[in-house]
N, C-alpha and C positions, 0 to 999 in steps of 0.2 A: 304640751301634748297630753292627751287623756291619761289619767293615772288615778290612783286611790290609795288610801291608808286606813287601816282599822285601828280601833283602840278598845280597851276594856278588859276586865278580868272575869273569869268564869262565874264567880259568886259575888262580883261587884255590883254596884247599883245599875249600871248601864253597859251595853255594848254600843259602839258607834262607828261610823265611817264617814269620810269626806272624799267625794269624787271631784276631781278638777278637770276642766276642759271637756266635759261631756257635751256633745253638740246640742245646739238649740233646735227647737221645733220638732223634737222627737215625741210622738204621742206615746203615753204610758198607760197600761191597763193595771189598775190597782188589784183587781181580783187575780190576774195572772201573777202579779208580784207576790201576793200572799200565798197563792197555790204553789209557786216554786219553793218558797220557804217551808211550806208544810211538807213537801217531798223530802226535805233533809231530815225532818223529825220522824218520818214514818220508817217502817222496816221491821220485819220479824227479828226478834233478838235484841231489840233496843232496851236500854235500862230505864230506871225510874225517873231520871231527870226530864225526859221528854214528856212525862205525864204532868209535870209541873208547869213547864213553859208553853207559851202559845206562839212565840216568835212572830208576832204581828209588828214587824218593823215599820216605823213611821218615817216618812220623808219630811224633813223639817225645813228644807230650803232648796232652791234651784229648780223648782217645779211649780207651775201655776195653772190651774184648771186642766191638769193632765198633760201639759206640754212642758218639756224642759226649756229652761231659759238661757242656757249657756254659762250661767254662773255656777259656783260650787254647789253640788248636791250634798245635803246633809242627811245622814241616816241615823236613827236612834231606836234602841230597843231596851226597854226596862227588863231587868232580870227579876222575875217574880220570886225566885228562891232567895233573893237578897234579904227578904224579910226575916229569914232564919239565920242570916250571917251578918247582921248590921254591926255588931260589936267586932266580930272577927275581921271584917273587910271594910271597916270605917276608914274614910279618907283622912280624918283628923284624929288626934289622940283623944281618948275618952278616959273616964275614971278607971275602967277595967283593962284598957289595952295600952296605956301609956308605958313607955320603956322603963319607967321607974318602978312599975308594979309587975314585972315579968314573972314573978313567982306566984302571982294570984292564980287560983284555979280557973277563973273565968277566962283568963288569957291562955294558960298552958294547955287547956284541953284540946285546942285545935292547932297548936304549933306542930309543925312536921319536921322531924329530925331523922327520919328513917327513909332514905331515898329509895324510890322504886326502880328496879332494873328495867331498862328499855325506855325510860322516860327522860325528860330533860332535867329532872330534879337535881342530881348530883353535879353534873357538869355546869348547869346554869348557876347553881349556888357558888361553885368555885369561881366561875368567871366574874360574877357580879358581887361577890363577897357577901352573900346572904347567909344568915344562920338559921332562919326559919324558911324551910323549903317551900312553904306556901307562897312566898313571894315569886317563886319560879312557876310552880305548877298551875297557879291560877291563870297566868297568861299563856302558858304553853298548852293549855287545855284545848281540845277540839271545839269547845264552845265558841271560840273565836271565829270558826268557819261559817257561823251563821251570817256574819256580815259579808263574807266573801260570796255566799250564795245570793244575798241581797244585791250586791254589786253586779254579780253575774246575771241575775234576772233582768236588770236594766240593759245590760249588754246584749242579752238574747233578744230583747224587744227591739233594740236598735238593728241588730243583724237581720232580724226577720223582715225589716223594711226592704232588704235586698234579696229576699227569698233564700236566706241562709238559715238552715235548721240544724240544731245540735241535740244529740241524745246520748246520755250516759246510761249504761245498763250493766248488770252483773252477769259475768260469763263463767264464774267459778266461785264456789263457796266451800272451803274445806275440801272434802273428797269428791264433791259433786261438780261436774262440768256441764255447761250448756253445749249442746251438739253444734258442731262446726256448720252444719247446714242451716241451723236456725240463725246463727250469727251472719252467715253469708246472705241470707234473705234480708236482714236489716241493713247490711252495709253495701249492698249493690247499688249502682246508680238507679235512681227512681225519682218520680215526680214528688213535688212538695206535698201534695195531697196524700199520696201513699205513705210517705215517710211520717206524716202527722198521725196516721193510724198506728204505726209502731210506737210513736211517742205516747199516745193515749193508752196503749196496751201496757207499756212499761210503767206508766204512772199509776195505773190501777192495780198493779201487782205489789204486794208488800215485800217482795224480794227483788223488785225492779228487774225482772227478766221476762222472756217472751214465750216460754214454754211452761204450761201449768204443771206437767209431770216433773219437770226439772225443779220448779219452785217447791213442789211437795217433797221431793228428795232433799232439797236444801233445808227445809223446815225440820225434817227428821234429823239431819246432821246437827242443826242448832240445838234441838232438844237433847240430843245425846251429849253434846259438849256441855250444856248447862247442867245436866245430871252428873257429869264428871268434874264439875266446878272448874272449867277451863274456858278458853275463848277460841274463836275461829277467824282466820283471815280468808282472803280470796282474791279474785281478779275482776277487773271491770274493763269495759271498752267504751270509748267515746267515738261516735260516728258523726261526721259533719257533712251535710249535703248542701250543694249549691254554691260552693266556693269558686271564685274565679282563679285562674292561674296567675301567679306572680306575687302573691303576698309573701313577704319576707325578702331575702336577698342572698346571693352567693358572694357578695363583695366583701363583707366583713363577718367575722365569727359572731359578733353580738347581734347581727341582723338576721341570722338564719332562723327561720320560723320553727323548725323542729327543735333547735336548741332552746328557744324561748318556751316552747310548749313543755319540753321535758323539765325545764327548771320550774315552771308553774306547777306542774303536777307533783313533782317531788317535794314541793313546799307544803303539800298537804300532810297532816299528821299521819304517820304509819305507812305512807306509800314508799315502797322500797325498790321499785323497778318500773321502767317505762320503755315501750317499744312501739314501732310504727309498722303498719301493714303486716307482712308475715313475720316481722321482727326476728327473734332468735332462730326461728325455723329456717331463715335464709342461709344460715351458716352450713346447713347440711344439704343444700341444693346446689346443683351445678349452675354455673353462671348463666348459661343460656336459658335455663328454666326460670330465672328470676326476672327476666326482662319484661317490662311493660311496653311492648312494641308499638310503634307509632304508625297509625293508619290514616290515610287521607279519605275523609268522608265528604261527599259533595254537599251535604246539608249542614253537618256539624263542624266541618273543618277537620283539624287534626285531632284524632282521638287515640286511645290506647286499648289494646286488646285484653289487658289484665290490670290488676291493681296490687301487685305484690309489694310495692313501695309505700302503700297507704296514702297515696295522694300527694307525695312529696318527692321532689327532685332538686338536688343542689341547694337545699335550704329554702326552697320556695314551694308553695302549693302549685299543683299542675292541672287543676280543674277536675280531677277525680275526687270521689268521696275521701275525706280525711279519716283515717282509721288509726286510733291510738289505743294501746293496751297498757294497763297499769296493774301493779301488784300491791296489795295491802297486807302487811304482816298481821298476825293475830294481835289483838289489843294486849299489851303487856301486863296491864293490871289484872291480877289473878285473885279470885275470891279467897284463896288461902294465903295470899301474899307471896313473897319471894325472898330468898336469902339476901341480906344486906347488912350494913353496919350502922348502928346508931351514932350520929355525928356528935351527940352530947357526951357519950360515954366511951366510944370506940369499941364497944362490944357487939358481937354478932346479934342480929335481930331479924324479925320478919318485917318486910316492907309495909308501909302504910297502905291501907286499902281504901281508895276513894271509890265513890259510886261509879259503876262502869257497865258496859254492854257485853253481851255474849259475842256479838259481832256487829260491826258497823259498815260492812261492805256496801249495802244498798245506799246508805247515807253518803259514803265516799264517792259513789258513782254520780251522785247529784253535785257534790262539791267539785268533782273533776269536770263535770259538764260546765259548771260555772267558771272554773279557772280557764278552760279552753275558750269559752266565750269572751272572757276578759282579754286574754292574750290575742285572740283574733281581732277583736275590736280595736285594740291598740295598733296592731299592724295595719288594719283597714284605714284607720284615721290618719296614720302616718302617710299612707299612700294617696288617699283621696281627700284629705282635709278633715277638719273637725269643728268648723264654725257653726254651720247650720245644715240641717238635713236636706233641704231642697238643693243647696249648692253641692253637697256631697253626691247626691243622686245624679246631678248633671255630669259631674266629673266621672262618676262610675259608668254611666251610660256611654259617654264618649270613649272610655277605655274599652268597654265591651265591644263597641262598634269597631274600634281599631283592631282588636284581637280577631274579630270575625273577618274583616277585610284581609288581614295578614295571613290568615289560615285557610281562606277559601279562594282567593284570587291568585292564580298562577299564570 
């Protein structure tokens, strides 16, 4: 069944991914593929690394003349910054990085022994018995998510064949919130054409939000945080339009689609919370007010009068727009470092400061959009097959026809 794995270190020579069991005969748009990757790089408050890299991921296998073949899809991206790290991140021993010459200045200057609070540095080093924390932080870096966005772009192009559209946008940044009315306009049930307008608006915003005044206030908050030499977190929302009811299952815990989505989103660096629909606000509402009541419509079949549950019931999609909220903590790397202990000496120290952003919430909304696409495509292929697009379309249309008959003929 459709799956993927990524590989590579932040300053290594390449990032890569392998996708298995991606359906055959899916048309891919190269320009859309690269545009999706560019969205991850953009965003007010990003750091210097994004000025170095271009993230033009290359497809090396599994696609011919713009159509998928059904064979494994290979993705490859050269890290341009590797030119400055060839000795430090060399795959093989060299004159200056061999274990026998650990004391050399060339090697010692980028050895990391001062773990950064809030990162994987210390725990990862203890787990894998590393003494140079660079062995941990290079893989734990958010640079890895470049390949997840690449995989997610292909998944979005597959799902678009079924008129399923996905959008990740920023709803909060530090002290600034997007108005609830703005988010409601994006997340209400609407046509594919109208939703594509929201997508375009978000993609044109360097804060990935839908209100210019809100974006301006967010920029001011970022500027203030930069002046104070600190970082900002925030919140994002992923909205999915066009989903059928029935993706996922109530029968086992592992098949519940909300559980799978929550796991996918919390796998993103710095994401610390996920909710669906009205989320945590549901706890303060009386039960009657939380119901998405079922109404028989002569044309549409069975519909609901609200979407408090965010398009999910019993671990399955219910045909409403899927609404997922996520929280990203402030990036823990601080320009002035943080209190830590040097693992070589056992003495108090300031944490190593790697290059970082003031905020990456806009980028995380793109990554979240990709992770939702990947998870939904996996569930979609489990339900309708994954051999070839025309066959999946037939299965899908049969299912939609069955749903229509079940909900309109009484």
